[in-house]
C-alpha positions in Angstrom: 32.0 -28.6 46.9 30.5 -31.6 47.3 27.1 -30.0 47.5 27.7 -28.2 44.2 27.5 -31.3 42.1 23.6 -31.3 42.8 23.0 -28.2 42.5 20.5 -27.3 39.2 22.9 -25.2 37.6 25.8 -28.3 37.7 23.2 -30.1 36.1 22.7 -27.8 33.5 26.3 -26.8 32.2 26.2 -31.3 32.5 23.0 -31.4 29.7 25.3 -28.4 27.5 28.9 -30.6 27.3 26.6 -33.5 27.2 25.0 -31.9 23.9 28.2 -30.9 22.7 30.3 -33.7 22.7 27.1 -35.2 21.0 27.6 -32.9 18.1 30.9 -33.0 17.7 31.3 -36.7 17.7 28.5 -36.3 14.7 29.3 -33.8 12.9 33.4 -36.3 12.9 31.1 -39.1 11.2 29.2 -37.2 9.3 32.5 -34.8 7.9 30.7 -31.6 8.9 28.1 -32.0 7.7 25.1 -31.6 10.3 26.8 -28.1 11.6 27.0 -26.6 7.8 23.2 -27.7 7.8 23.1 -26.6 11.0 23.6 -23.6 10.1 22.5 -23.8 6.8 18.9 -24.0 8.4 18.8 -20.8 10.5 20.5 -18.2 7.4 18.8 -20.5 4.4 15.9 -17.4 4.9 17.4 -14.2 5.4 19.9 -15.8 1.8 16.5 -16.0 0.6 15.0 -13.0 1.3 18.1 -10.7 -0.5 18.6 -13.3 -3.4 14.5 -12.5 -4.3 15.2 -8.6 -3.6 18.3 -8.9 -5.9 16.8 -11.0 -8.6 13.7 -8.0 -8.9 15.9 -4.7 -8.9 17.8 -7.5 -11.6 14.7 -7.6 -13.8 13.3 -4.3 -13.4 16.8 -2.7 -14.1 17.1 -5.5 -16.9 19.8 -2.7 -19.2 21.4 -5.7 -21.0 17.5 -7.0 -23.0 17.1 -2.8 -23.6 17.4 -1.5 -27.3 18.8 1.4 -28.1 15.9 3.3 -28.5 14.6 1.6 -25.7 16.9 2.9 -23.0 17.0 6.7 -24.9 12.9 6.6 -24.4 14.2 5.5 -20.6 16.6 8.1 -21.0 13.7 11.0 -22.3 11.7 10.5 -19.9 14.3 10.5 -16.4 14.8 13.4 -18.0 11.8 15.0 -18.4 10.5 13.9 -15.1 13.5 16.1 -13.6 12.9 19.0 -15.7 9.5 18.3 -14.4 11.2 17.9 -10.5 13.0 21.1 -11.0 9.5 23.9 -12.3 8.3 22.7 -9.5 11.0 23.6 -6.6 11.3 26.4 -8.9 7.2 27.4 -8.1 8.6 26.4 -5.2 11.0 28.8 -3.8 8.7 31.3 -5.6 5.4 31.1 -4.2 7.6 31.4 -0.3 9.5 34.5 -2.2 5.7 35.8 -2.4 4.5 34.7 0.8 6.7 36.5 2.7 6.7 40.0 0.5 3.2 39.7 1.7 3.6 39.4 5.1 5.8 42.2 5.8 4.2 44.2 3.1 1.1 43.7 5.4 3.0 45.0 8.8 4.3 47.7 6.3 1.0 49.1 5.6 -0.3 49.2 9.2 2.5 52.1 9.6 1.2 53.7 5.9 -2.0 52.7 5.2 -2.2 55.6 2.1 0.1 54.3 0.5 0.4 52.7 -2.7 3.5 50.0 -2.9 5.0 48.4 -5.6 7.1 44.8 -4.9 10.5 44.1 -5.9 13.4 42.0 -5.5 17.1 42.8 -5.9 18.9 41.3 -8.3 21.6 42.6 -8.9 24.9 44.9 -6.4 27.7 45.9 -8.1 30.7 45.0 -6.5 32.2 48.3 -7.1 29.9 50.3 -5.4 31.3 51.3 -2.4 27.5 53.1 -1.3 25.8 49.7 -2.2 23.6 49.8 -4.5 21.2 47.6 -6.2 18.6 46.6 -9.3 15.4 46.0 -9.2 12.7 44.0 -11.3 10.8 46.7 -11.6 10.6 49.8 -13.1 8.2 52.3 -15.3 6.0 49.1 -17.0 5.1 48.4 -12.9 4.8 52.4 -12.3 8.2 52.8 -10.6 9.2 56.9 -11.2 12.6 58.2 -10.5 12.4 59.8 -7.0 9.9 56.8 -5.8 11.6 56.1 -1.8 12.6 52.4 -1.6 11.1 50.5 1.5 11.6 47.3 3.8 9.7 46.4 7.0 12.5 47.9 9.4 12.3 50.5 7.2 13.5 53.5 4.6 16.4 51.7 2.2 17.0 53.9 -0.6 15.5 55.7 -3.5 14.8 55.2 -7.3 17.8 56.9 -9.6 17.4 55.2 -13.0 14.0 53.6 -14.3 13.4 51.7 -17.5 10.8 49.2 -18.7 11.4 46.2 -16.4 14.0 46.9 -14.1 15.5 50.1 -12.0 18.3 51.4 -10.9 18.0 52.4 -6.1 20.6 54.3 -5.0 20.5 53.2 -0.9 20.7 56.3 2.0 24.3 55.3 2.7 25.2 57.1 -0.5 26.5 61.2 -0.3 23.9 62.1 -3.6 21.2 61.0 -0.7 19.5 63.3 1.4 16.5 63.0 3.1 14.5 65.2 5.1 14.3 64.0 8.9 13.1 64.4 12.8 13.1 62.8 16.3 8.6 63.1 17.2 9.8 61.6 21.0 10.9 65.5 20.4 10.4 67.7 18.1 14.3 68.5 17.0 14.6 67.6 12.8 17.8 67.7 10.8 18.9 65.6 7.4 19.7 62.6 7.2 23.3 62.0 5.1 26.0 60.0 4.3 29.3 59.4 3.6 32.2 57.2 3.2 33.2 56.9 6.1 30.2 55.9 7.6 29.3 53.9 4.7 32.7 51.9 6.4 31.1 51.6 9.8 27.7 50.8 8.5 26.3 54.0 9.9 24.4 57.5 8.9 24.4 60.9 10.1 22.1 63.5 10.8 23.1 66.7 10.4 22.1 70.4 11.7 20.8 69.8 14.9 20.9 72.2 16.9 23.3 73.4 19.3 21.6 72.4 22.5 19.5 69.5 20.8 17.7 67.7 23.3 18.5 64.2 21.1 20.1 61.6 23.1 21.7 58.7 22.9 19.1 56.2 21.7 16.4 58.5 20.2 14.2 56.5 17.5 14.8 59.1 14.2 12.2 58.4 11.0 11.4 60.6 8.3 10.3 64.1 8.3 8.2 64.6 5.1 9.3 67.9 4.4 9.7 68.6 1.2 7.9 65.7 -0.4 10.0 63.8 -1.7 9.2 61.0 1.2 6.7 59.9 3.1 6.3 60.9 6.9 6.7 58.1 9.5 9.8 56.4 7.5 11.9 54.3 10.4 15.7 54.7 9.1 17.5 54.0 12.3 18.5 55.4 16.4 21.0 57.7 17.7 24.0 55.7 18.7 25.3 59.5 19.4 26.4 63.0 19.4 28.5 65.2 18.4 29.8 68.6 17.9 29.8 69.6 13.7 33.1 70.5 12.3 32.3 73.8 11.7 31.3 74.4 15.9 27.7 76.0 14.9 25.7 72.3 15.0 25.7 69.2 15.9 24.9 65.9 14.8 24.1 62.1 15.9 25.8 59.0 14.3 22.4 57.0 13.5 22.2 52.9 13.1 20.0 52.1 10.6 17.4 49.6 11.5 17.2 48.2 7.9 20.0 45.8 6.6 20.3 48.5 3.3 23.8 46.2 2.7 21.5 43.1 2.2 18.6 44.1 1.4 16.6 41.6 -0.8 13.0 41.8 -1.4 11.8 45.4 -1.1 9.2 47.7 -1.6 8.4 50.8 -3.8 6.3 53.4 -2.6 5.2 54.6 -5.3 2.4 57.1 -4.0 1.5 58.4 -0.7 0.2 61.3 1.1 1.9 64.7 0.1 4.2 63.3 -2.4 6.0 65.8 -4.2 3.7 68.5 -1.9 5.7 71.8 -3.1 7.3 70.1 -6.5 10.2 68.5 -6.8 10.6 66.2 -9.8 13.7 64.7 -8.1 14.7 62.9 -4.8 17.4 64.2 -3.2 16.4 66.1 -0.7 17.8 70.0 -0.4 19.6 70.3 3.2 19.5 72.7 5.8 22.4 75.3 5.0 25.3 76.3 7.0 23.1 79.5 7.7 20.0 78.1 7.9 21.4 75.7 10.9 23.3 79.3 12.4 19.2 80.6 12.4 18.3 77.9 14.5 20.6 78.2 17.4 
């Protein structure tokens, strides 16, 4: 224990205690001003910086010194600047959307090089339409006609059924009115894509009039066949979920899961021209379904 008083640690502690005693004694004699001055020496530079910043802001925004006309001019200038920023933001979103459409169009053109397209955006959906039809922002002035197929990069979504000068109405594949000649190219088997209130509730389609000994199976890819000239061939529709016996026991049908998100399509392309369009002269978009007699003949 005696050796501790000779160590450097003890000496340092002793020096600290002495310094503190000197400060306390001096502070008592000087009325506490020394301690305040010492602390002030440290904090004053920081206070000066904050005060300077506040003074600069106050000088910059000295609204009390401005007249009513000057304040009005300032408000008008800020409003004008905000309007310009909003316009620039809208232009940015428009360009971004246009770039997305161009990228999707390049993908589509790789599959249908000889077709002609009009890019369009979905501008309205009818909440009461259980088949998810929609309106687009292109019409006859852009070359859109009744019967033109409407697609996205993932595949077919519908067909144009009403055309105005600058807008058009699209009936989706989920509609009971739309029938599309379809095929499994891998197996060279054809049928007709349709839908009803029950299939749309599950987000699926139905490929009818398959042969009783059909080779179409789960996972088979289904595309348009091009028969009838209403739709070009090789547009992707979906893939097979299951194959079932038809209600009439004459043929079978396949449940199809569409590749395209028909319910939420936003940017689409109208196919205004393609090889074989209206080759047999139909002027409407609805494919003629195969009859039960035709299906029985195929059996």
